[in-house]
N, C-alpha and C positions, 0 to 999 in steps of 0.2 A: 333257710328253711327254705322245702319243695313240695310241691303236691303230688309228684310223678310217682308213681309205686305207691300211692298211699293205700290202697284195697284190692290190688292185685298178691296175693301171699305167693302164688310162684314165681314172683320177682325176689323172695326172700335169696339173700346171700350166702352163697357155699362156704363154707371153711376155706376150699381151694382158692376162692374168686378173692375171697377177705386177704388170704395172706399177699396176694399179686396187690391186691391197692394199699397194703400196709410198706410193701415193699417201693412201689410208687410214690409214697408219702415220705418214706425217708430219704429218697433219693431227692425230691423236691427239699428237704428238710436241708441235705447237703447242700445241696445249691446255693440254698438261701444263708447259712452260716460260711461259705465259702466268698461268696459275693459280701457279706457285711465285714468280714473280717479280712478280706485280703487288701495287704499293703498297711493294715493298719498294727497297732502296737496290742497284740493280743493281751502282753503281762499287764497293760496298763489299764486295758477295759476291764480286765477280771482283777486289777486291783482295785477299780472305782466301783464296781460291783456287789464287791465282797464287803467294802466300806460302808455298804448302802443301811441307812437305819434300819434296824428289826423290826420295830414297832410299827414303823411306815407299811414296810415289805407283808408284816402280818397282817395289817388293816388291808391291804390289797388283795392279798390271798384269801381274805373274809370276802370280801366284796365280790371278788369271781368265783367263788364259790355260791355265793348268791345266785345266781345264773342257774345252774342246775339245781339248786333247792328252791327257786322260783317256778320252774318248768313240773318238776315233782308235785308242787302244792296244788297248783291250776289242774293237772291230769287229774288228781286225786278228787279235787272239788267235782269236776264235769262227772265222772265215773262215778263217785256217791249221787250225785243227782241224780243220775240214770238207774239208780237203785243196787249198783255193784258196793259191796265190801272190802274197799280199797284201803290198807293201811299205808301207813306215811313210808316205810321200806319198800314198798310195791311201787310207790311213786317215784320214788328216787330210781328204783330198777328202772322204769321206763324212761326215766329223764338222762341216765347216765348211758343207757341203750343209745337213745337217740343222737345224742352229743357225741360218742365216741362215732356210730357208723357215718354219722351225717358229716364228720370231719376230714372221714380218709375217703369219702366218695367225691367226684365232682358235682359240683351242685347240690349238693346236699341229698341227694338222692338214696342213700344208703338208710338214713334214718328211721323215716315212717315205716318201711315193712318191716325191719327188726323191730321196731316197737310194738309193730301190730303183732307179731311173733311171739313177742313174751307176753302180749296180754292176752293171748289166746291160750299160751299154756298157763294162765292162769285163771282161764273159766268164760274171761270175758268175750262177749259175740263181737265178730267183726265188722260189724255196722256199727256197735256203740263205740268201738277201740276207735274206728275209721273217724266217726264225728268227733270225740275227745281231742284227736288230734288234729282236726282239720279249725275246733273252735281253738286248740290253744296257739294253732299257727295265726290264725286271725287275730286273734287278741294281742298276740306279740306284734304282728305288722302291721295293726293298725295303731298302735301306741308309739312303734317306731319311726312312722312315718310322722305324726304328731311333733315328734322329736327333731325329725329332718327338717320339716316348715321351720320350724325355732331356729334351730341350725343355720339355715340359709337366712333367716331374718337377723338374726346377728352377727354374719360376716360383715354388714358396714359398720354395726355399730361398734365392735372391736377393733375394727380395722384390720381385719384378716386378709392379706396379700395370698392370693390362690396362683399356682404354677400354671401355663397354658395345659399342661397336660393333666394335672388333677383336677383342672376347671371341667375338663371336658367329661371324665370319666365321673365326678360329679353330677354333673348335668346327665349324664345319658344312667347313672345309676339312679338319680333322684326319679326321672321319666319311667325308667321300669317300675320302683317300688309304688309310685302312684299309680300307672294302669293297673299293678297287680292287685292294690287295695281296691281302688275301683272296681274292676273285675268280681272281687269277693263280695263288695257290699251290693253290686247291683245283681248277681245270682241268686246270692242269699236272699236277698229283701224284695226282688222283682222275677215272681216265677215265669211271667211272661216275656221279659227281655229273656231269661234264661232260655225259654223256648227256640226263642228267635233267633238266639245266637247258636245255640244246638242245630238249628234247622241249618243257618248258615256254615256251620261245618261240615253239616250231612252232604251239603251240595260241592263244598272245596274239597274235600277229603277224596271223593271216588276219581276225581281229574288230575288226584297229583300222580306222576309220573315215577317210575321204577321203585313203587311199593306195591306188594303183591295184595290180591283182595281179601285174601284173609287177616293181614295183616289191618288193612282199611277199616273191616268188619271190628276186629277186636277193639280198636282205637275208636269208633262209635259206641260202639255195646262200655266200655269203661266210662264215655263220657256221659252217657245215660245213666249210669251209677253214681259219677258226680254228681251229677244233677240233681238227684234224688239226696242225696248225702247234703247237699247245698240248704235243700227246701227243709229237710229235718233240722238242718242248726238253726233256721228261723223259727221254727218251732219250739226247739228247747230254749232259744232267746226271749221268746215270747212267757214260756212256763217257769224258765230260770232265772230273774233277772238278775236278782241278788248276787245269786253268783257268779253272773256275767260280770258285773261290776265288780265282785271281788277279785276276779281274774284280771279285769284290766287293771286293777290297782294293783297288783301284784306284778305283772307286767313292768308297769310303769316303774315299779321300784328296782325291779330285773334290771333294767336298761341304763338306771341313775348307777346302780352299782356295778354294771360293767363297764361303762363307756368312763368311770369314774378312776379305774383302777389307774389311767396313765397319771393324773394328779398325785395319787401317794406314791408313785416311783418318784414322780417330781421331786416333793417333799422329802423322799428315802435319799436322795442323792444329793440334798442338803441346798437346794435351791428355794428362791424366794423370789416372790414379785410380779408372779403371773397367778390370777385369782383361777378357783376351781371352775367356773362357769367358762373361761377362757379355754383351757386344755378339754374341758368335755366336750364343746361345742367341735376342736378341732378332732376327737376323736370321734365324734357320729360323721364328721366329714369324712374319714377314714373310712368307716361302714359303708358311706354312699358310695363312696369310688369305687369299694372292692364287689360292689354288688352287682355288677354287670359279667364279671369274669368268672367263668367255670372251674376255679380250681379248688381243691380239697382245702377247706379251710380257710379259704383268701389267700391260701399263701405267697408269699411273694411281693403280690399290690398291697397288702396291707402293710409289711416293713416299707416298702418302695413309698406308701404314701405318709408315711409317719417321718422316715427322712425328710420326705418334700416339706411339710405342714410345721414339722415339729423345728425345722432347722435356724428359726428366729430364736429358740429358745434354748437348744443346746448346741455343743459344736465337738469338735473333735473327738477325743476318744469317750467322753461324757455323752454324744450322742449315740454311737453305737451299743454303749453299755444301757441306755435309756430304752433304746427299741427292743434290744434283747430281755431285758427286766419286763417292759410292760406287755409284749407279746409272749413272754414266758409266762406271766402271770395269767395272764386274760385267755389264751390259747393252750399253749403247749401244757401248761401245769393241767386244765380241767380236761386236756385230753391223757393225759397222762393217770390223773384220778379217777376217770370215767373208767379206763381199762383196768385199773387195779380193782376198781369197785366189781367191775364186772366178772372177772376172775374170781374174787371172793364171793359173790352172789351165788354163782352159777356151779362153782365148786363146791360149795356148800350144799347146795339146792342136789349136787350128782350124790357126793356124800352120805344122805338121809334119804335118797331112792335106793342105793346100796343096801344100806343098813335096812330098807323096808323089803328087799329081795330075799337077803340072807338071815333076819329075824325068825 
């Protein structure tokens, strides 16, 4: 998730640009399947996947579905706290919009602008929409970072061995996430520190080479607007402490369900011996290792990290089946579900609009 473009409606993704991003996404998807299945017994992999326990797979799908559900609930809680009458269906629409466009754009930059667009169409002020998205992001990142701290502490306890490449990616991802959470907390709760950071950036930006003066001015304007939103967040948190606490609990449940999917796949494939905690920690480490690279949906790096970290649990065709099922449920299924739901939601809205015009 990313703050870039959160308040600039001019960055809203066009249909043409979205089409290009989907094509790039499909190209990456083809490469991933090619390298995962290259030299493998595809028929054996499909046989293993087909024999997976349906109840466990269904439970995994339900746990993955809780990801979008949680975001929809959190956005609804925040927008209602600001005085907007937001239905459950609207909250889910914003969640599906965010997941779909975040997943097909590098560094998840396309989600928030499209969510803002959807909110604006529902009559929600851009300032309130931006604030709700910022608070939802802060809640998720703060809870995710707490789970990351827990995972790091559990590495020696569970005797997890980390390959050098994965260790480097995890350390880099952890540092980046820690810096991001620290930045959020400092800027939200310390107006003086926020002004100091902004003042420092105002001194640095004019000295940047190869950047137009007009662009530099736009960047400074966006940062000033963003700083105001951060301070508004602090006021919102003080006024609605119970709503914020509820959000954090929902975000924690969201992460537990999402990162618990690999364990359900583990059970579905008939494996025993490893605990939920062990696989849960491994999935958190995968999340950390994929945080640094700006790839759509962390595609490629997540599959690579899975193969490296789950190497002691699966082997041969079972490993390939496990990574396909785990990523298929926790990411590709959610992406397809979000796309389908958006088509249904906006298709129904267009039909209602046409009926109104011709009635």
